[in-house]
TORLOVEX-48127 format. One line per field, with one value per residue (C-alpha): x, y, z; residue number from 0; residue in three letters. Coordinates in steps of 0.5 Angstrom, whole numbers, plus 500, padded with zeros to 3 digits. Example, Ala and Ser with C-alpha at 12.3 -4.5 7.8 and 13.67 -1.06 7.14 Angstrom:
2
c1: c(525|527)
c2: c(491|498)
c3: c(516|514)
num: c(0|1)
residu: c(Ala|Ser)
This chain:
876
c1: c(449|454|453|457|463|460|454|460|463|457|456|463|463|458|463|469|468|465|468|469|463|458|461|459|452|451|454|449|443|445|446|439|436|440|437|430|431|434|431|425|423|420|412|408|403|408|406|412|413|421|421|422|416|411|406|408|415|419|425|432|439|445|447|441|439|446|444|437|439|444|438|433|438|439|431|431|426|421|425|422|423|425|419|419|420|427|429|433|440|445|446|439|438|442|439|432|427|426|419|418|414|417|413|419|423|421|427|427|430|427|430|434|438|439|442|446|449|450|453|458|461|459|467|470|473|478|478|483|481|480|475|471|470|468|463|461|460|456|451|451|448|443|441|442|448|446|452|457|454|455|462|464|460|464|471|471|468|474|481|483|480|482|489|489|486|489|496|501|505|512|515|514|519|521|517|511|512|512|506|503|504|498|502|499|492|490|492|486|482|485|492|488|485|492|495|489|491|498|497|497|491|490|487|480|479|475|468|471|477|477|480|484|487|492|493|494|501|503|502|508|509|511|518|517|515|522|524|519|522|521|516|513|506|504|498|497|495|493|488|485|484|481|476|474|473|468|464|463|459|453|450|448|455|457|453|456|463|460|457|463|467|463|463|471|473|472|475|481|482|481|487|492|490|490|493|499|497|502|508|506|504|506|501|496|497|494|487|489|492|486|480|484|484|476|475|468|471|469|462|457|455|461|462|457|460|464|470|471|471|476|480|480|483|488|491|492|497|504|510|513|507|505|512|511|505|508|513|508|504|510|510|503|501|500|492|492|495|490|484|487|488|481|478|481|480|472|471|475|471|464|465|467|461|456|459|459|466|468|472|468|467|474|475|481|476|473|475|474|477|483|484|483|488|493|491|493|500|501|499|503|510|508|507|514|517|514|516|523|528|534|537|545|546|545|548|553|551|555|561|560|554|549|551|546|544|549|543|543|544|538|533|535|533|527|525|526|527|533|531|532|533|530|532|528|522|522|516|517|514|519|525|522|522|529|527|525|520|525|528|523|524|517|512|507|501|502|503|497|492|494|491|484|481|475|479|483|477|475|481|482|490|491|488|492|498|498|496|502|507|504|505|499|497|489|490|491|495|494|501|504|501|503|501|494|495|495|501|496|494|502|504|499|502|509|506|504|510|515|510|511|518|518|514|518|525|521|519|526|529|524|526|534|533|529|535|541|538|539|535|535|531|526|526|531|532|536|537|539|541|537|543|548|543|547|553|549|544|549|554|549|547|554|555|548|550|557|555|548|545|538|537|535|529|526|521|524|524|526|527|530|534|531|524|517|514|513|514|508|510|511|517|520|517|521|527|528|526|532|537|535|536|543|545|543|546|551|555|557|559|556|551|551|545|542|539|535|532|532|535|541|546|552|558|564|569|566|571|566|568|564|561|557|554|552|549|545|542|540|536|532|531|529|524|521|521|518|513|515|516|522|523|528|530|533|533|529|536|537|531|533|540|537|533|539|539|545|544|544|544|536|537|541|534|532|539|542|538|543|548|543|541|548|549|543|545|551|548|543|549|549|555|562|563|571|572|566|566|574|572|576|575|577|572|573|568|569|569|566|571|571|577|577|578|580|578|579|573|578|586|589|583|585|588|582|577|570|567|560|562|564|560|555|560|562|555|554|561|560|553|556|562|557|552|556|563|564|560|561|564|559|553|555|556|549|546|549|546|539|539|541|534|530|534|528|523|518|520|523|518|512|514|517|522|517|513|519|520|513|514|520|518|510|506|507|500|497|489|486|479|480|483|477|473|476|477|474|472|471|470|464|466|462|462|457|460|462|469|470|467|471|477|477|476|482|486|484|486|493|499|502|508|503|499|506|507|500|501|508|505|499|502|510|511|509|508|502|502|502|495|494|492|485|489|491|486|486|482|480|478|475|480|476|472|475|482|489|492|495|492|496|497|499|503|503|496|495|490|489|487|483|480|473|476|471|472|475|480|483|483|487|492|493|493|499|503|502|505|510|514|512|518|520|515|516|509|505)
c2: c(421|424|430|436|438|444|441|436|442|445|439|437|440|435|429|431|428|421|415|413|409|414|419|414|413|421|422|417|420|427|425|422|428|432|427|428|435|436|429|427|420|419|418|423|423|424|428|430|437|436|432|435|430|433|438|445|444|450|448|449|451|446|450|451|444|442|447|445|437|439|442|436|431|435|435|428|430|425|421|418|411|411|409|403|407|409|402|396|397|400|406|407|411|416|417|419|415|416|415|420|426|432|437|437|441|447|446|445|438|432|429|424|429|433|427|425|432|432|424|426|431|428|426|433|435|439|444|445|451|446|442|448|450|443|443|450|448|442|446|452|446|444|451|448|451|447|442|447|451|444|443|450|449|443|445|452|450|445|447|440|441|448|447|442|446|450|447|448|443|447|452|460|462|469|471|468|472|478|476|476|484|484|488|483|485|487|481|478|472|468|469|467|461|459|460|456|450|450|449|442|439|435|428|427|423|416|415|410|415|421|427|426|419|422|428|429|426|432|436|439|433|433|433|439|443|445|447|453|460|464|468|462|458|452|455|457|464|466|460|462|469|467|462|468|472|467|465|472|475|470|472|465|462|468|466|460|463|467|461|457|462|463|455|455|460|458|451|454|459|452|449|455|456|449|444|448|446|450|447|440|443|449|449|450|458|456|457|464|466|463|467|473|473|474|481|481|481|488|488|489|482|479|485|482|475|472|477|478|471|470|476|472|466|469|473|467|465|464|469|465|464|472|473|468|472|478|476|473|479|484|481|484|490|496|496|489|491|497|492|488|495|497|490|491|498|497|492|496|503|499|496|503|507|501|501|506|506|510|510|504|500|500|499|495|490|489|482|484|491|488|482|486|491|485|482|489|489|483|487|493|490|487|494|496|490|491|498|502|499|501|496|497|505|504|509|506|505|509|507|509|507|513|514|512|515|513|511|504|502|506|504|497|498|501|496|500|496|498|503|501|494|491|496|500|496|492|489|482|481|487|482|476|480|483|490|496|501|507|502|504|510|509|504|501|504|511|510|515|510|505|510|509|516|513|509|515|519|513|511|512|514|514|507|504|507|503|497|498|499|493|488|483|478|479|487|489|496|500|503|496|498|505|505|505|511|519|523|527|520|518|524|524|517|520|525|520|516|523|525|518|518|525|523|517|522|526|520|518|524|525|518|520|526|522|516|521|527|532|537|535|538|534|539|540|547|552|559|564|571|573|576|570|565|560|560|559|554|550|550|548|542|540|539|535|531|529|528|525|524|522|529|530|526|531|536|542|549|555|562|568|572|579|577|575|569|562|557|553|551|558|560|554|555|562|559|554|559|564|558|556|563|563|556|557|564|563|568|562|558|551|550|553|556|555|561|557|552|556|550|549|544|542|546|541|546|548|551|548|542|536|537|543|539|534|540|542|535|535|541|538|532|536|540|533|531|537|538|544|546|549|553|548|548|541|537|531|527|529|526|519|519|520|514|510|511|514|519|517|521|521|525|531|532|537|537|540|541|544|539|533|536|536|529|527|530|527|520|521|524|520|522|521|523|522|526|531|533|531|530|526|522|528|534|541|544|551|552|557|563|561|557|551|544|538|531|524|520|514|514|518|520|526|521|517|520|519|515|512|506|508|515|511|510|517|519|515|516|524|523|519|524|530|527|523|523|530|531|525|528|533|529|523|528|531|524|522|528|527|520|522|524|520|513|510|513|509|515|511|505|510|515|515|521|525|525|526|533|534|533|537|543|543|544|549|550|555|554|560|558|551|555|560|553|551|557|558|564|566|572|574|573|568|567|572|578|584|584|577|578|584|580|574|579|583|577|574|580|580|578|571|574|578|572|568|574|573|566|567|572|568|561|562|559|561|554|550|543|536|536|543|549|546|542|548|550|557|561|569|572|579|583|589|595|599|602|604|598|593|586|581|573|567|563|557|556|559|565|571|577|582|588|590|596|601|600|595|600|601|593|593|598|595|588|590|594|588|582|587|589|584|580|577|577|584|586|581)
c3: c(477|482|487|485|489|491|495|498|501|504|508|510|516|519|517|520|527|524|522|515|515|518|513|507|510|511|504|501|504|502|495|495|497|492|486|489|489|482|478|482|484|477|480|477|483|488|494|497|497|497|491|483|481|485|482|483|485|484|480|483|481|483|488|491|491|495|500|501|501|507|511|509|512|518|520|517|512|508|502|497|494|487|482|479|472|475|478|474|474|479|475|473|479|477|470|468|465|458|459|465|464|459|463|469|464|461|456|449|449|452|459|455|451|458|462|456|456|463|464|459|464|470|472|470|476|474|467|461|456|451|456|457|450|449|454|452|445|447|451|446|441|446|448|455|460|466|465|464|470|474|472|474|481|482|480|482|489|490|492|489|483|482|483|478|473|467|468|463|460|461|465|462|457|457|452|455|462|457|454|461|461|456|451|445|447|440|437|432|434|429|433|440|437|435|442|445|440|442|449|451|454|460|459|461|467|465|468|473|475|480|479|485|482|477|473|465|463|460|466|471|476|483|481|477|482|484|477|477|478|484|480|476|477|474|472|464|466|459|458|464|462|455|459|463|457|454|460|464|459|461|467|469|468|472|478|478|479|485|488|488|491|497|498|496|501|508|506|503|510|514|510|510|518|520|515|512|505|502|504|502|495|493|487|492|490|483|486|488|481|478|482|482|474|475|472|476|483|484|482|487|488|490|495|501|502|496|496|504|505|499|502|509|506|502|508|511|506|509|507|502|498|499|496|490|488|489|484|479|479|478|471|470|466|469|467|470|477|477|476|482|486|485|487|494|494|492|498|503|501|501|508|511|508|510|517|522|525|531|537|540|534|531|523|526|528|521|519|511|511|515|510|504|506|507|500|498|501|496|490|493|493|486|484|486|484|477|477|475|480|483|487|486|489|496|501|506|513|518|520|527|531|533|540|545|552|558|562|561|568|571|566|567|574|573|568|562|555|552|546|539|541|536|531|526|524|517|513|513|506|504|507|504|497|498|496|499|497|496|491|486|482|478|480|475|478|482|489|490|488|494|499|501|503|506|511|513|515|520|522|530|529|537|537|531|534|540|536|532|538|542|536|538|533|535|534|527|525|519|520|518|511|511|503|504|509|506|509|514|517|517|520|526|527|527|532|537|537|538|544|547|546|549|555|556|556|561|566|566|568|573|576|575|580|585|585|584|588|583|579|572|566|563|557|551|553|549|551|545|543|537|534|536|534|531|536|542|539|535|541|546|541|540|547|548|542|545|552|552|545|549|551|544|544|550|548|545|549|546|550|547|551|553|550|553|550|553|548|547|540|537|539|537|530|530|532|527|522|524|524|517|514|518|516|508|508|502|505|510|505|507|502|495|492|484|482|476|481|487|491|496|495|500|498|497|498|505|510|515|519|519|526|523|518|524|527|521|521|528|527|521|525|531|526|525|532|534|529|526|518|515|509|507|499|498|491|492|492|499|501|497|500|507|506|504|496|492|487|480|473|473|480|476|473|479|482|476|470|466|467|466|459|457|459|456|449|450|451|445|440|434|431|433|441|441|434|435|442|444|452|457|463|467|469|472|477|480|488|492|490|482|482|477|480|476|478|474|474|472|473|468|466|462|457|456|451|452|446|443|447|454|454|459|464|463|465|471|474|473|476|482|483|483|487|492|492|492|498|501|508|508|507|512|517|516|515|522|526|522|525|532|533|528|529|533|529|524|519|514|515|514|509|502|500|497|503|508|504|505|512|513|508|508|502|497|495|499|499|503|501|505|511|511|511|517|521|528|531|538|543|539|532|528|520|519|522|518|520|519|512|510|513|508|502|504|505|499|495|498|493|494|498|503|504|506|511|514|515|518|523|525|525|526|519|512|509|510|514|511|508|506|509|510|516|520|525|526|531|530|536|538|541|543|539|534|536|533|536|531|530|534|534|539|534|539|538|531|534|531|536|531|534|531|526|524|516|511|509|516|517|511|513|520|518|513|518|523|518|515|521|526|528|535|541|544|540|544)
num: c(0|1|2|3|4|5|6|7|8|9|10|11|12|13|14|15|16|17|18|19|20|21|22|23|24|25|26|27|28|29|30|31|32|33|34|35|36|37|38|39|40|41|42|43|44|45|46|47|48|49|50|51|52|53|54|55|56|57|58|59|60|61|62|63|64|65|66|67|68|69|70|71|72|73|74|75|76|77|78|79|80|81|82|83|84|85|86|87|88|89|90|91|92|93|94|95|96|97|98|99|100|101|102|103|104|105|106|107|108|109|110|111|112|113|114|115|116|117|118|119|120|121|122|123|124|125|126|127|128|129|130|131|132|133|134|135|136|137|138|139|140|141|142|143|144|145|146|147|148|149|150|151|152|153|154|155|156|157|158|159|160|161|162|163|164|165|166|167|168|169|170|171|172|173|174|175|176|177|178|179|180|181|182|183|184|185|186|187|188|189|190|191|192|193|194|195|196|197|198|199|200|201|202|203|204|205|206|207|208|209|210|211|212|213|214|215|216|217|218|219|220|221|222|223|224|225|226|227|228|229|230|231|232|233|234|235|236|237|238|239|240|241|242|243|244|245|246|247|248|249|250|251|252|253|254|255|256|257|258|259|260|261|262|263|264|265|266|267|268|269|270|271|272|273|274|275|276|277|278|279|280|281|282|283|284|285|286|287|288|289|290|291|292|293|294|295|296|297|298|299|300|301|302|303|304|305|306|307|308|309|310|311|312|313|314|315|316|317|318|319|320|321|322|323|324|325|326|327|328|329|330|331|332|333|334|335|336|337|338|339|340|341|342|343|344|345|346|347|348|349|350|351|352|353|354|355|356|357|358|359|360|361|362|363|364|365|366|367|368|369|370|371|372|373|374|375|376|377|378|379|380|381|382|383|384|385|386|387|388|389|390|391|392|393|394|395|396|397|398|399|400|401|402|403|404|405|406|407|408|409|410|411|412|413|414|415|416|417|418|419|420|421|422|423|424|425|426|427|428|429|430|431|432|433|434|435|436|437|438|439|440|441|442|443|444|445|446|447|448|449|450|451|452|453|454|455|456|457|458|459|460|461|462|463|464|465|466|467|468|469|470|471|472|473|474|475|476|477|478|479|480|481|482|483|484|485|486|487|488|489|490|491|492|493|494|495|496|497|498|499|500|501|502|503|504|505|506|507|508|509|510|511|512|513|514|515|516|517|518|519|520|521|522|523|524|525|526|527|528|529|530|531|532|533|534|535|536|537|538|539|540|541|542|543|544|545|546|547|548|549|550|551|552|553|554|555|556|557|558|559|560|561|562|563|564|565|566|567|568|569|570|571|572|573|574|575|576|577|578|579|580|581|582|583|584|585|586|587|588|589|590|591|592|593|594|595|596|597|598|599|600|601|602|603|604|605|606|607|608|609|610|611|612|613|614|615|616|617|618|619|620|621|622|623|624|625|626|627|628|629|630|631|632|633|634|635|636|637|638|639|640|641|642|643|644|645|646|647|648|649|650|651|652|653|654|655|656|657|658|659|660|661|662|663|664|665|666|667|668|669|670|671|672|673|674|675|676|677|678|679|680|681|682|683|684|685|686|687|688|689|690|691|692|693|694|695|696|697|698|699|700|701|702|703|704|705|706|707|708|709|710|711|712|713|714|715|716|717|718|719|720|721|722|723|724|725|726|727|728|729|730|731|732|733|734|735|736|737|738|739|740|741|742|743|744|745|746|747|748|749|750|751|752|753|754|755|756|757|758|759|760|761|762|763|764|765|766|767|768|769|770|771|772|773|774|775|776|777|778|779|780|781|782|783|784|785|786|787|788|789|790|791|792|793|794|795|796|797|798|799|800|801|802|803|804|805|806|807|808|809|810|811|812|813|814|815|816|817|818|819|820|821|822|823|824|825|826|827|828|829|830|831|832|833|834|835|836|837|838|839|840|841|842|843|844|845|846|847|848|849|850|851|852|853|854|855|856|857|858|859|860|861|862|863|864|865|866|867|868|869|870|871|872|873|874|875)
residu: c(Unk|Unk|Unk|Unk|Unk|Unk|Unk|Unk|Unk|Unk|Unk|Unk|Unk|Unk|Unk|Unk|Unk|Unk|Unk|Unk|Unk|Unk|Unk|Unk|Unk|Unk|Unk|Unk|Unk|Unk|Unk|Unk|Unk|Unk|Unk|Unk|Unk|Unk|Unk|Unk|Unk|Unk|Unk|Unk|Unk|Unk|Unk|Unk|Unk|Unk|Unk|Unk|Unk|Unk|Unk|Unk|Unk|Unk|Unk|Unk|Unk|Unk|Unk|Unk|Unk|Unk|Unk|Unk|Unk|Unk|Unk|Unk|Unk|Unk|Unk|Unk|Unk|Unk|Unk|Unk|Unk|Unk|Unk|Unk|Unk|Unk|Unk|Unk|Unk|Unk|Unk|Unk|Unk|Unk|Unk|Unk|Unk|Unk|Unk|Unk|Unk|Unk|Unk|Unk|Unk|Unk|Unk|Unk|Unk|Unk|Unk|Unk|Unk|Unk|Unk|Unk|Unk|Unk|Unk|Unk|Unk|Unk|Unk|Unk|Unk|Unk|Unk|Unk|Unk|Unk|Unk|Unk|Unk|Unk|Unk|Unk|Unk|Unk|Unk|Unk|Unk|Unk|Unk|Unk|Unk|Unk|Unk|Unk|Unk|Unk|Unk|Unk|Unk|Unk|Unk|Unk|Unk|Unk|Unk|Unk|Unk|Unk|Unk|Unk|Unk|Unk|Unk|Unk|Unk|Unk|Unk|Unk|Unk|Unk|Unk|Unk|Unk|Unk|Unk|Unk|Unk|Unk|Unk|Unk|Unk|Unk|Unk|Unk|Unk|Unk|Unk|Unk|Unk|Unk|Unk|Unk|Unk|Unk|Unk|Unk|Unk|Unk|Unk|Unk|Unk|Unk|Unk|Unk|Unk|Unk|Unk|Unk|Unk|Unk|Unk|Unk|Unk|Unk|Unk|Unk|Unk|Unk|Unk|Unk|Unk|Unk|Unk|Unk|Unk|Unk|Unk|Unk|Unk|Unk|Unk|Unk|Unk|Unk|Unk|Unk|Unk|Unk|Unk|Unk|Unk|Unk|Unk|Unk|Unk|Unk|Unk|Unk|Unk|Unk|Unk|Unk|Unk|Unk|Unk|Unk|Unk|Unk|Unk|Unk|Unk|Unk|Unk|Unk|Unk|Unk|Unk|Unk|Unk|Unk|Unk|Unk|Unk|Unk|Unk|Unk|Unk|Unk|Unk|Unk|Unk|Unk|Unk|Unk|Unk|Unk|Unk|Unk|Unk|Unk|Unk|Unk|Unk|Unk|Unk|Unk|Unk|Unk|Unk|Unk|Unk|Unk|Unk|Unk|Unk|Unk|Unk|Unk|Unk|Unk|Unk|Unk|Unk|Unk|Unk|Unk|Unk|Unk|Unk|Unk|Unk|Unk|Unk|Unk|Unk|Unk|Unk|Unk|Unk|Unk|Unk|Unk|Unk|Unk|Unk|Unk|Unk|Unk|Unk|Unk|Unk|Unk|Unk|Unk|Unk|Unk|Unk|Unk|Unk|Unk|Unk|Unk|Unk|Unk|Unk|Unk|Unk|Unk|Unk|Unk|Unk|Unk|Unk|Unk|Unk|Unk|Unk|Unk|Unk|Unk|Unk|Unk|Unk|Unk|Unk|Unk|Unk|Unk|Unk|Unk|Unk|Unk|Unk|Unk|Unk|Unk|Unk|Unk|Unk|Unk|Unk|Unk|Unk|Unk|Unk|Unk|Unk|Unk|Unk|Unk|Unk|Unk|Unk|Unk|Unk|Unk|Unk|Unk|Unk|Unk|Unk|Unk|Unk|Unk|Unk|Unk|Unk|Unk|Unk|Unk|Unk|Unk|Unk|Unk|Unk|Unk|Unk|Unk|Unk|Unk|Unk|Unk|Unk|Unk|Unk|Unk|Unk|Unk|Unk|Unk|Unk|Unk|Unk|Unk|Unk|Unk|Unk|Unk|Unk|Unk|Unk|Unk|Unk|Unk|Unk|Unk|Unk|Unk|Unk|Unk|Unk|Unk|Unk|Unk|Unk|Unk|Unk|Unk|Unk|Unk|Unk|Unk|Unk|Unk|Unk|Unk|Unk|Unk|Unk|Unk|Unk|Unk|Unk|Unk|Unk|Unk|Unk|Unk|Unk|Unk|Unk|Unk|Unk|Unk|Unk|Unk|Unk|Unk|Unk|Unk|Unk|Unk|Unk|Unk|Unk|Unk|Unk|Unk|Unk|Unk|Unk|Unk|Unk|Unk|Unk|Unk|Unk|Unk|Unk|Unk|Unk|Unk|Unk|Unk|Unk|Unk|Unk|Unk|Unk|Unk|Unk|Unk|Unk|Unk|Unk|Unk|Unk|Unk|Unk|Unk|Unk|Unk|Unk|Unk|Unk|Unk|Unk|Unk|Unk|Unk|Unk|Unk|Unk|Unk|Unk|Unk|Unk|Unk|Unk|Unk|Unk|Unk|Unk|Unk|Unk|Unk|Unk|Unk|Unk|Unk|Unk|Unk|Unk|Unk|Unk|Unk|Unk|Unk|Unk|Unk|Unk|Unk|Unk|Unk|Unk|Unk|Unk|Unk|Unk|Unk|Unk|Unk|Unk|Unk|Unk|Unk|Unk|Unk|Unk|Unk|Unk|Unk|Unk|Unk|Unk|Unk|Unk|Unk|Unk|Unk|Unk|Unk|Unk|Unk|Unk|Unk|Unk|Unk|Unk|Unk|Unk|Unk|Unk|Unk|Unk|Unk|Unk|Unk|Unk|Unk|Unk|Unk|Unk|Unk|Unk|Unk|Unk|Unk|Unk|Unk|Unk|Unk|Unk|Unk|Unk|Unk|Unk|Unk|Unk|Unk|Unk|Unk|Unk|Unk|Unk|Unk|Unk|Unk|Unk|Unk|Unk|Unk|Unk|Unk|Unk|Unk|Unk|Unk|Unk|Unk|Unk|Unk|Unk|Unk|Unk|Unk|Unk|Unk|Unk|Unk|Unk|Unk|Unk|Unk|Unk|Unk|Unk|Unk|Unk|Unk|Unk|Unk|Unk|Unk|Unk|Unk|Unk|Unk|Unk|Unk|Unk|Unk|Unk|Unk|Unk|Unk|Unk|Unk|Unk|Unk|Unk|Unk|Unk|Unk|Unk|Unk|Unk|Unk|Unk|Unk|Unk|Unk|Unk|Unk|Unk|Unk|Unk|Unk|Unk|Unk|Unk|Unk|Unk|Unk|Unk|Unk|Unk|Unk|Unk|Unk|Unk|Unk|Unk|Unk|Unk|Unk|Unk|Unk|Unk|Unk|Unk|Unk|Unk|Unk|Unk|Unk|Unk|Unk|Unk|Unk|Unk|Unk|Unk|Unk|Unk|Unk|Unk|Unk|Unk|Unk|Unk|Unk|Unk|Unk|Unk|Unk|Unk|Unk|Unk|Unk|Unk|Unk|Unk|Unk|Unk|Unk|Unk|Unk|Unk|Unk|Unk|Unk|Unk|Unk|Unk|Unk|Unk|Unk|Unk|Unk|Unk|Unk|Unk|Unk|Unk|Unk|Unk|Unk|Unk|Unk|Unk|Unk|Unk|Unk|Unk|Unk|Unk|Unk|Unk|Unk|Unk|Unk|Unk|Unk|Unk|Unk|Unk|Unk|Unk|Unk|Unk|Unk|Unk|Unk|Unk|Unk|Unk|Unk|Unk|Unk|Unk|Unk|Unk|Unk|Unk|Unk|Unk|Unk|Unk|Unk|Unk|Unk|Unk|Unk|Unk|Unk|Unk|Unk|Unk|Unk|Unk|Unk|Unk|Unk|Unk|Unk|Unk|Unk|Unk|Unk|Unk|Unk)
């Protein structure tokens, strides 16, 4: 009898540095220990406690025996000589005597039957679906599944065996790829049997040949590897799924999969790390495909050892292999993708909650969490690739590069690297796949399911950001996998990035003043008149943008002429609010306003020059850069365009729903479009003054009728004109200004378009109960104070508009920050005894100064007056 491959993997480490002869001797001894533990020496009166023939010996399964054999070899334990009843022929030692004591087995069949079954499959070192069913049927007849367990342990613990298993006889057809999506899961058993029998089986090895000597003649050979498409592997995935479905219902067989994975993973990790095995044999990827089809990977038994080790091995895959896995899995159904997501998320969550991570014990140093996150990235891009993609409609890059500071010479003298030298960060796997997250209109599984909240709670973002910027190989940053982070965590990372850039600009400015002997301002100072805020602010910003755009990266410091107030953030908040109110005033004519959608859009017939739109883009960029929320109402297509994607017909759904519905009805019309609607490729729209303007979507469009055949082209070109061509100049100028501030920021790397909107506009959901939970108190107030209880009762009784006024009064904006009001740290401080004075606030620090009013009615009256009539900083 031959030792199983799983036992070989257990002692392989002992043999690496020995020569061939010593390895062979060690292997022979360990095999003898193994047979002694599993078969015994044949002597009924044996006194060796580590022999299966001794009285009172506790039977072991194959994997336990393999481990124990290695331990006995290490300590040079007693080794029994074969009893005369077991001698005679060279192979007799590997077989049990027909006359040995039947008490050695508690099975219903005798030893001869057991070993007859085992010997039939002792040389099965790779599997096909048919071979699994053959072994399963044989074991079922004998009511002994140990032969199948031994084969699974041997094959699934061997990289070589697993790579050769479940091979296809030919590449996937398009129909087979579609079947991977699980759309035919409701087929009956007869159809499944037919599908199984149609798969060409791999020839079995004879007892005298090994699995490594040859594969079945019908398999994909080495010369056929090049024939595989980028999203194909040589493993029959459907066969693997059917096998798992049959086997995983048996607890003992499931344990064999678990134990085999424990032995397999370290060897695979070693192969990928040191031996570059994938470049020599791309079929090595098969073992990852096969293991990931195990639907029990997320069960508790796997979470402690097996799955973490497998994730570590999988994270060592080279970039090309990761891309191939992502392409393959992109053909899976949403349910199959979700299962893999849950598997890795379960491991991450388990490790996070079972450890106490803090600033001294960083989650970034946990190998299992890091490896699982890297594996989850492959599934994430498979989810993107398998979703609804729009790869074609991309915005053109700016023709002129964003102007940079003229401070190069001084920076070089000071040892400063040129900023943005490497360009914006791009994920290597994203580059390998030739795709961006923004290309996906709708993924297979919602992006929110990739976010791991327990991980976000323990992540030390300041440390993680440092690892992100340094890019060292021995420190992992979760910012390189932004899909796992929520918007609040990513916003914190962006905050650190912005602040560090501000400090850098400040340091450079101070050094300049020392070198040149000039007193330069380390801040971006804007002194404005409240009545002329647009003229003062935009003229100043225009001068800065032309002379030294790097100054836009400095910390903003706003001062209202003739008013008290030191800008610690609150003055800037009001500045942005006033600027936005003026800019988006329909009377100015830069933007049009849709009463139905309550959204603004670029005015294609505006009289303002492009420079004005550039300055508006700068204002939006400055708001993000200085962590201020704006009351801006753009359709989502604006944020998609900022991320590099053009608007399409689908974007009209929220940008112009009336037009969208009309065009949708045109596409769905069942009659004759040409005869019934009589429309052409010439369209009309009105300018700001109500004048009709005509535009030809095609040359001589007024002479080209829209028909059933060309209506899709008409809809596409109509959408292209409304969302892109008609506002091309305005939007390009706007985007250019936005990028002047954010071009060096990881904004595009971290955030999706919908998250950019949340970043700029804040959350529309105002949960004042969450605000009450997180509010702190000072000056003698506490949660149980009478005035505090009356205050919250009063605030909760306010209407929606009054609540927004209160937020505006206290924080400087009427929008909730990213993450909701629960993330807003508001402080209510005591401001003296009962008085007729109004409540006041420090919007820079979100502090409400509240006198201890004598009654609830007086509190309500004073508070309403304060939030209704407060504007400016003269009241403080």
